[in-house]
N, CA and C atoms as an extended XYZ file, in Angstrom:
222
Properties=species:S:1:pos:R:3:atomname:S:1:resname:S:1:resid:I:1 pbc="F F F"
N        53.130      -74.702      -67.000 N   MET     1
C        52.863      -73.306      -66.704 CA  MET     1
C        52.877      -73.133      -65.175 C   MET     1
N        53.503      -72.058      -64.731 N   THR     2
C        53.550      -71.809      -63.293 CA  THR     2
C        52.250      -71.146      -62.828 C   THR     2
N        52.038      -71.193      -61.539 N   ARG     3
C        50.857      -70.554      -60.955 CA  ARG     3
C        50.871      -69.056      -61.245 C   ARG     3
N        52.027      -68.439      -61.097 N   GLN     4
C        52.141      -66.997      -61.315 CA  GLN     4
C        51.859      -66.622      -62.770 C   GLN     4
N        52.374      -67.421      -63.712 N   GLU     5
C        52.096      -67.166      -65.127 CA  GLU     5
C        50.596      -67.297      -65.417 C   GLU     5
N        49.987      -68.333      -64.873 N   SER     6
C        48.551      -68.538      -65.067 CA  SER     6
C        47.753      -67.404      -64.449 C   SER     6
N        48.137      -66.978      -63.264 N   GLU     7
C        47.417      -65.893      -62.602 CA  GLU     7
C        47.422      -64.624      -63.452 C   GLU     7
N        48.567      -64.275      -63.987 N   THR     8
C        48.672      -63.068      -64.814 CA  THR     8
C        47.718      -63.137      -66.001 C   THR     8
N        47.723      -64.264      -66.696 N   VAL     9
C        46.875      -64.423      -67.880 CA  VAL     9
C        45.400      -64.493      -67.488 C   VAL     9
N        45.070      -65.261      -66.471 N   ILE    10
C        43.668      -65.427      -66.079 CA  ILE    10
C        43.073      -64.106      -65.613 C   ILE    10
N        43.827      -63.314      -64.903 N   ARG    11
C        43.308      -61.997      -64.488 CA  ARG    11
C        42.977      -61.134      -65.712 C   ARG    11
N        43.811      -61.189      -66.744 N   ARG    12
C        43.504      -60.458      -67.981 CA  ARG    12
C        42.297      -61.052      -68.683 C   ARG    12
N        42.168      -62.374      -68.620 N   LEU    13
C        41.026      -63.040      -69.262 CA  LEU    13
C        39.708      -62.705      -68.570 C   LEU    13
N        39.742      -62.413      -67.284 N   VAL    14
C        38.525      -61.971      -66.602 CA  VAL    14
C        38.014      -60.713      -67.281 C   VAL    14
N        38.910      -59.767      -67.518 N   GLU    15
C        38.525      -58.516      -68.178 CA  GLU    15
C        37.989      -58.780      -69.580 C   GLU    15
N        38.654      -59.668      -70.311 N   GLU    16
C        38.209      -60.001      -71.674 CA  GLU    16
C        36.819      -60.651      -71.650 C   GLU    16
N        36.627      -61.589      -70.737 N   TRP    17
C        35.343      -62.289      -70.621 CA  TRP    17
C        34.223      -61.317      -70.274 C   TRP    17
N        34.488      -60.410      -69.345 N   VAL    18
C        33.499      -59.407      -68.950 CA  VAL    18
C        33.107      -58.562      -70.162 C   VAL    18
N        34.101      -58.160      -70.933 N   GLU    19
C        33.837      -57.343      -72.116 CA  GLU    19
C        33.055      -58.128      -73.178 C   GLU    19
N        33.463      -59.358      -73.429 N   LEU    20
C        32.784      -60.194      -74.425 CA  LEU    20
C        31.336      -60.479      -74.056 C   LEU    20
N        31.101      -60.692      -72.779 N   ARG    21
C        29.761      -61.050      -72.305 CA  ARG    21
C        28.896      -59.835      -71.977 C   ARG    21
N        29.518      -58.654      -71.921 N   GLY    22
C        28.766      -57.463      -71.551 CA  GLY    22
C        28.306      -57.511      -70.106 C   GLY    22
N        29.121      -58.131      -69.272 N   VAL    23
C        28.796      -58.300      -67.856 CA  VAL    23
C        29.090      -57.015      -67.109 C   VAL    23
N        28.226      -56.658      -66.186 N   THR    24
C        28.424      -55.486      -65.347 CA  THR    24
C        29.433      -55.820      -64.256 C   THR    24
N        30.374      -54.905      -64.026 N   GLN    25
C        31.367      -55.077      -62.973 CA  GLN    25
C        30.995      -54.247      -61.752 C   GLN    25
N        31.639      -54.551      -60.646 N   GLY    26
C        31.455      -53.782      -59.425 CA  GLY    26
C        30.922      -54.635      -58.309 C   GLY    26
N        30.958      -54.095      -57.097 N   PRO    27
C        30.548      -54.856      -55.921 CA  PRO    27
C        29.106      -55.348      -55.960 C   PRO    27
N        28.221      -54.632      -56.640 N   SER    28
C        26.818      -55.063      -56.646 CA  SER    28
C        26.511      -56.015      -57.796 C   SER    28
N        27.437      -56.182      -58.737 N   ALA    29
C        27.222      -57.098      -59.855 CA  ALA    29
C        27.518      -58.529      -59.411 C   ALA    29
N        26.898      -59.475      -60.069 N   ALA    30
C        27.110      -60.875      -59.705 CA  ALA    30
C        27.327      -61.736      -60.946 C   ALA    30
N        28.421      -61.500      -61.691 N   PRO    31
C        28.696      -62.349      -62.841 CA  PRO    31
C        28.963      -63.781      -62.380 C   PRO    31
N        28.687      -64.716      -63.235 N   SER    32
C        28.790      -66.123      -62.891 CA  SER    32
C        30.218      -66.644      -62.999 C   SER    32
N        30.779      -67.016      -61.858 N   PHE    33
C        32.102      -67.625      -61.887 CA  PHE    33
C        32.046      -68.956      -62.624 C   PHE    33
N        30.984      -69.706      -62.442 N   SER    34
C        30.854      -71.005      -63.117 CA  SER    34
C        30.900      -70.852      -64.630 C   SER    34
N        30.241      -69.825      -65.152 N   ASP    35
C        30.276      -69.566      -66.594 CA  ASP    35
C        31.693      -69.209      -67.040 C   ASP    35
N        32.345      -68.370      -66.259 N   PHE    36
C        33.714      -67.977      -66.581 CA  PHE    36
C        34.638      -69.189      -66.561 C   PHE    36
N        34.519      -70.020      -65.545 N   TYR    37
C        35.394      -71.186      -65.421 CA  TYR    37
C        35.158      -72.172      -66.566 C   TYR    37
N        33.912      -72.352      -66.950 N   ALA    38
C        33.597      -73.230      -68.085 CA  ALA    38
C        34.230      -72.686      -69.368 C   ALA    38
N        34.186      -71.370      -69.542 N   TRP    39
C        34.798      -70.717      -70.704 CA  TRP    39
C        36.306      -70.954      -70.700 C   TRP    39
N        36.934      -70.828      -69.524 N   LEU    40
C        38.367      -71.107      -69.424 CA  LEU    40
C        38.673      -72.556      -69.787 C   LEU    40
N        37.894      -73.477      -69.250 N   GLN    41
C        38.121      -74.896      -69.515 CA  GLN    41
C        38.018      -75.197      -71.009 C   GLN    41
N        37.086      -74.557      -71.661 N   GLN    42
C        36.858      -74.815      -73.074 CA  GLN    42
C        37.943      -74.188      -73.954 C   GLN    42
N        38.275      -72.941      -73.692 N   ASP    43
C        39.158      -72.197      -74.600 CA  ASP    43
C        40.578      -71.950      -74.103 C   ASP    43
N        40.801      -72.067      -72.811 N   TYR    44
C        42.102      -71.708      -72.245 CA  TYR    44
C        42.581      -72.732      -71.207 C   TYR    44
N        42.284      -73.988      -71.419 N   SER    45
C        42.596      -75.018      -70.424 CA  SER    45
C        44.072      -75.109      -70.024 C   SER    45
N        45.041      -74.805      -70.900 N   PRO    46
C        46.439      -74.881      -70.444 CA  PRO    46
C        46.741      -73.965      -69.253 C   PRO    46
N        45.987      -72.876      -69.126 N   TYR    47
C        46.215      -71.961      -68.008 CA  TYR    47
C        45.648      -72.491      -66.692 C   TYR    47
N        44.946      -73.601      -66.761 N   LEU    48
C        44.391      -74.220      -65.555 CA  LEU    48
C        45.252      -75.392      -65.089 C   LEU    48
N        46.406      -75.541      -65.705 N   GLU    49
C        47.299      -76.662      -65.375 CA  GLU    49
C        48.497      -76.159      -64.577 C   GLU    49
N        48.243      -75.797      -63.331 N   PHE    50
C        49.310      -75.347      -62.433 CA  PHE    50
C        49.089      -75.977      -61.073 C   PHE    50
N        50.123      -75.990      -60.279 N   ARG    51
C        50.025      -76.541      -58.924 CA  ARG    51
C        49.406      -75.518      -57.992 C   ARG    51
N        48.600      -76.014      -57.070 N   SER    52
C        47.927      -75.138      -56.121 CA  SER    52
C        47.954      -75.766      -54.737 C   SER    52
N        48.096      -74.934      -53.722 N   ALA    53
C        48.068      -75.424      -52.341 CA  ALA    53
C        46.653      -75.817      -51.933 C   ALA    53
N        45.649      -75.195      -52.547 N   THR    54
C        44.251      -75.514      -52.242 CA  THR    54
C        43.655      -76.286      -53.410 C   THR    54
N        43.204      -75.572      -54.419 N   SER    55
C        42.740      -76.174      -55.665 CA  SER    55
C        42.838      -75.118      -56.752 C   SER    55
N        42.994      -75.572      -57.977 N   VAL    56
C        43.079      -74.655      -59.102 CA  VAL    56
C        41.810      -73.813      -59.170 C   VAL    56
N        40.655      -74.466      -59.045 N   ARG    57
C        39.388      -73.744      -59.135 CA  ARG    57
C        39.273      -72.670      -58.049 C   ARG    57
N        39.701      -72.980      -56.827 N   ALA    58
C        39.640      -72.004      -55.732 CA  ALA    58
C        40.550      -70.809      -56.015 C   ALA    58
N        41.745      -71.072      -56.531 N   ASP    59
C        42.648      -69.969      -56.874 CA  ASP    59
C        42.035      -69.090      -57.955 C   ASP    59
N        41.504      -69.713      -59.011 N   VAL    60
C        40.921      -68.960      -60.115 CA  VAL    60
C        39.718      -68.157      -59.627 C   VAL    60
N        38.910      -68.735      -58.759 N   GLU    61
C        37.749      -67.998      -58.238 CA  GLU    61
C        38.184      -66.788      -57.411 C   GLU    61
N        39.250      -66.938      -56.648 N   ARG    62
C        39.769      -65.817      -55.858 CA  ARG    62
C        40.237      -64.691      -56.788 C   ARG    62
N        40.955      -65.036      -57.870 N   TRP    63
C        41.417      -64.022      -58.826 CA  TRP    63
C        40.237      -63.364      -59.532 C   TRP    63
N        39.249      -64.170      -59.902 N   PHE    64
C        38.029      -63.675      -60.567 CA  PHE    64
C        37.335      -62.639      -59.678 C   PHE    64
N        37.113      -63.000      -58.427 N   ASN    65
C        36.439      -62.093      -57.495 CA  ASN    65
C        37.258      -60.833      -57.248 C   ASN    65
N        38.558      -60.981      -57.141 N   ASP    66
C        39.428      -59.837      -56.933 CA  ASP    66
C        39.368      -58.878      -58.121 C   ASP    66
N        39.431      -59.403      -59.327 N   GLU    67
C        39.395      -58.571      -60.529 CA  GLU    67
C        38.051      -57.845      -60.680 C   GLU    67
N        36.981      -58.445      -60.203 N   LEU    68
C        35.660      -57.843      -60.333 CA  LEU    68
C        35.261      -57.005      -59.120 C   LEU    68
N        36.195      -56.850      -58.177 N   GLY    69
C        35.891      -56.065      -57.003 CA  GLY    69
C        35.020      -56.811      -56.005 C   GLY    69
N        35.066      -58.126      -56.079 N   HIS    70
C        34.285      -58.965      -55.165 CA  HIS    70
C        35.179      -59.617      -54.128 C   HIS    70
N        36.295      -58.990      -53.812 N   ASP    71
C        37.221      -59.601      -52.890 CA  ASP    71
C        36.629      -59.805      -51.498 C   ASP    71
N        35.516      -59.156      -51.221 N   TRP    72
C        34.814      -59.361      -49.945 CA  TRP    72
C        34.202      -60.754      -49.890 C   TRP    72
N        34.107      -61.443      -51.034 N   LEU    73
C        33.552      -62.803      -51.052 CA  LEU    73
C        34.573      -63.824      -50.602 C   LEU    73
N        35.851      -63.461      -50.631 N   ASN    74
C        36.907      -64.417      -50.288 CA  ASN    74
C        37.125      -64.489      -48.801 C   ASN    74
């Protein structure tokens, strides 16, 4: 799987995870990236198998924060 393919799916999965967990979105919300990443590892691990210039986890965290409006954390 390419990085771009994984990014597209993972960004959609952020929305799905937020909905499933009933997590509040927005700049003042603080959903757990660690919980999200563990969920990905358990149920969607093939999407975590891409090449990264930094690290897969760092890329996924950047997408997670961006999707939740936390891009100020990056």
